[in-house]
C-alpha positions in Angstrom: -36.4 169.9 -17.5 -36.9 171.8 -20.8 -33.8 172.3 -22.9 -35.3 175.5 -24.4 -33.6 178.6 -23.2 -35.7 181.5 -21.8 -36.4 184.1 -24.4 -37.6 187.7 -24.2 -39.4 189.3 -27.1 -38.6 193.0 -27.1 -39.1 196.3 -28.9 -36.1 198.4 -28.1 -35.4 202.1 -28.8 -33.3 202.6 -31.9 -32.0 205.7 -33.8 -35.1 205.9 -36.0 -37.7 204.3 -33.7 -38.4 200.9 -32.1 -36.3 197.9 -33.1 -37.8 194.4 -32.8 -35.5 192.0 -30.9 -35.2 188.6 -29.3 -33.0 188.1 -26.2 -32.0 184.4 -25.6 -30.9 183.8 -22.0 -28.6 181.0 -20.8 -29.8 178.7 -18.0 -27.3 180.2 -15.4 -27.6 183.7 -14.0 -25.7 185.9 -14.3 -24.6 185.1 -17.9 -20.9 184.6 -18.6 -21.1 187.4 -21.1 -23.4 189.2 -23.6 -23.5 188.9 -27.4 -25.1 190.8 -30.3 -25.9 189.2 -33.6 -26.5 191.1 -36.9 -28.6 189.5 -39.6 -28.1 189.3 -43.4 -29.3 191.7 -46.1 -32.8 193.1 -45.4 -33.6 193.5 -49.1 -32.9 189.9 -49.8 -35.1 188.4 -47.1 -32.7 188.7 -44.2 -34.1 188.9 -40.7 -33.1 188.0 -37.2 -34.8 184.6 -37.8 -32.3 183.7 -40.5 -30.9 180.2 -39.7 -27.2 181.3 -39.6 -28.0 184.2 -37.3 -30.1 181.8 -35.2 -27.2 179.3 -35.0 -24.7 182.0 -34.0 -27.1 183.0 -31.2 -27.5 179.3 -30.1 -23.8 178.9 -30.1 -23.3 181.8 -27.7 -26.2 180.8 -25.5 -24.7 177.3 -25.2 -21.6 178.9 -23.8 -23.6 180.7 -21.1 -23.8 184.1 -23.0 -27.0 186.1 -23.1 -27.5 186.9 -26.8 -29.6 189.5 -28.6 -30.7 189.3 -32.2 -32.6 192.2 -33.7 -34.3 193.3 -36.9 -32.6 196.2 -38.6 -34.7 199.3 -39.4 -37.5 198.6 -41.7 -37.5 194.8 -41.1 -40.4 193.1 -39.4 -41.8 195.3 -36.6 -38.7 197.6 -36.6 -39.3 201.2 -37.6 -37.4 203.1 -40.2 -36.2 202.2 -43.7 -33.3 200.5 -45.3 -30.1 202.6 -45.2 -27.5 200.4 -47.1 -25.5 199.6 -44.0 -25.0 203.1 -42.7 -28.1 203.4 -40.5 -27.9 199.7 -39.7 -24.5 200.3 -38.2 -26.1 202.9 -35.9 -28.8 200.3 -35.0 -26.2 197.8 -34.0 -24.4 200.4 -31.8 -27.7 201.3 -30.1 -28.5 197.6 -29.4 -25.0 197.2 -27.9 -25.6 200.1 -25.6 -28.9 198.5 -24.5 -27.2 195.2 -23.7 -24.4 196.8 -21.8 -26.9 198.8 -19.7 -28.6 195.6 -18.7 -25.4 193.8 -17.8 -22.8 196.4 -17.0 -19.3 195.2 -17.2 -20.1 191.8 -18.8 -17.7 190.7 -21.5 -19.3 191.7 -24.9 -19.1 189.6 -28.1 -20.2 190.7 -31.5 -21.2 188.7 -34.5 -22.9 188.8 -37.9 -23.7 187.0 -41.1 -23.1 188.3 -44.6 -24.5 191.9 -44.8 -24.7 191.7 -41.0 -21.1 190.7 -40.8 -20.1 193.9 -42.6 -22.3 195.9 -40.2 -20.6 194.2 -37.3 -17.1 195.1 -38.5 -18.2 198.7 -39.2 -19.7 199.0 -35.7 -16.8 197.3 -33.9 -14.7 200.4 -33.6 -17.5 202.0 -31.6 -18.7 198.9 -29.8 -15.2 197.6 -28.9 -16.2 194.0 -28.4 -14.0 191.6 -26.5 -14.1 189.3 -29.6 -15.8 189.2 -33.0 -17.2 186.5 -35.3 -18.1 187.2 -38.9 -19.7 184.6 -41.2 -19.5 185.0 -45.0 -18.1 188.5 -44.7 -18.7 190.7 -47.8 -15.4 192.6 -47.7 -16.6 195.0 -50.5 -19.1 196.4 -48.0 -16.6 197.4 -45.3 -16.3 200.9 -46.9 -13.0 201.8 -45.3 -13.9 200.5 -41.9 -11.0 199.7 -39.7 -10.2 196.1 -40.7 -7.2 195.4 -38.4 -9.1 195.2 -35.2 -7.0 194.3 -32.2 -9.4 191.9 -30.5 -9.7 188.2 -31.3 -11.7 187.8 -34.5 -13.0 184.6 -36.2 -13.8 184.6 -39.9 -16.0 181.6 -40.9 -16.5 181.0 -44.7 -17.8 178.3 -46.9 -15.4 176.7 -49.4 -18.3 176.8 -51.9 -19.7 180.2 -51.2 -21.3 181.3 -54.5 -21.7 185.0 -53.5 -18.4 185.8 -51.9 -15.5 183.8 -53.4 -13.1 182.4 -50.8 -10.1 183.6 -52.9 -11.5 187.2 -52.6 -11.7 186.9 -48.9 -8.2 185.4 -48.6 -6.7 188.1 -50.7 -8.2 190.7 -48.4 -7.2 188.8 -45.3 -3.6 188.6 -46.5 -3.4 192.4 -46.4 -4.1 192.5 -42.6 -1.5 192.4 -39.9 -2.5 191.0 -37.5 -5.3 189.3 -39.2 -8.4 187.4 -38.1 -8.5 183.6 -37.7 -10.0 182.0 -40.8 -12.0 178.8 -40.5 -13.1 177.4 -43.9 -16.1 175.0 -43.7 -15.5 172.5 -46.5 -18.5 172.1 -48.8 -20.5 174.9 -47.3 -22.3 177.4 -49.6 -23.1 181.0 -48.7 -26.1 180.0 -46.5 -24.4 177.0 -44.9 -27.1 174.5 -46.1 -26.5 171.3 -44.3 -23.4 172.7 -42.5 -24.8 174.6 -39.5 -23.4 172.0 -37.1 -19.9 172.7 -38.4 -20.5 176.4 -38.1 -21.6 176.0 -34.5 -18.6 173.9 -33.7 -16.3 176.5 -35.1 -17.8 179.2 -32.9 -17.8 177.1 -29.8 -14.1 176.0 -30.3 -13.0 179.6 -30.8 -15.0 181.3 -28.1 -15.1 178.7 -25.3 -11.6 179.6 -24.0 -12.3 183.3 -24.4 -15.5 183.1 -22.5 -14.0 181.0 -19.8 -11.1 183.3 -19.3 -13.1 186.5 -19.1 -15.7 184.9 -16.8 -13.2 183.8 -14.2 
């Protein structure tokens, strides 16, 4: 039997036109939940094929969760143009609505990497996920978004992140009450070169009990 999960290549309706997307499906139907993953900065080569975004998706699929990655407006086959996180937040909200229409009532999880992590946080107030995971969160991009979200929230950060210093993230985190759970991956840089296995383990350990509880 193949270990490759079923995948659907999609062009979904977004606020400014079609958005290119990939839907990875777990082996079991119905899925134990649904997840949306947001990719890193479009103007620095970020797409839904980024290896960290891919690993986030694989982590959720491995937990039995159907997972959608998509290209923000202006990336790949997605229509529209870069909007510095504002329009991209609207894109994420639209993709969440599509997922929920396909699996009504399924537990919803939200994640993102770098620029996509900030988009996920900014969209979370509207999407209201059951839980959130952000990797290498650029806190300067939150632009006043509600930071103290009530749902379980995992922050994953590399100890050697060269773009977003760990001390900056911790200083921001210390202002929150209640705050997210911080998992620091020792030796990881911003892009988690050579550390994707540790990233996946962190996601699985945090989300397995949540997925199990909501799926029962």
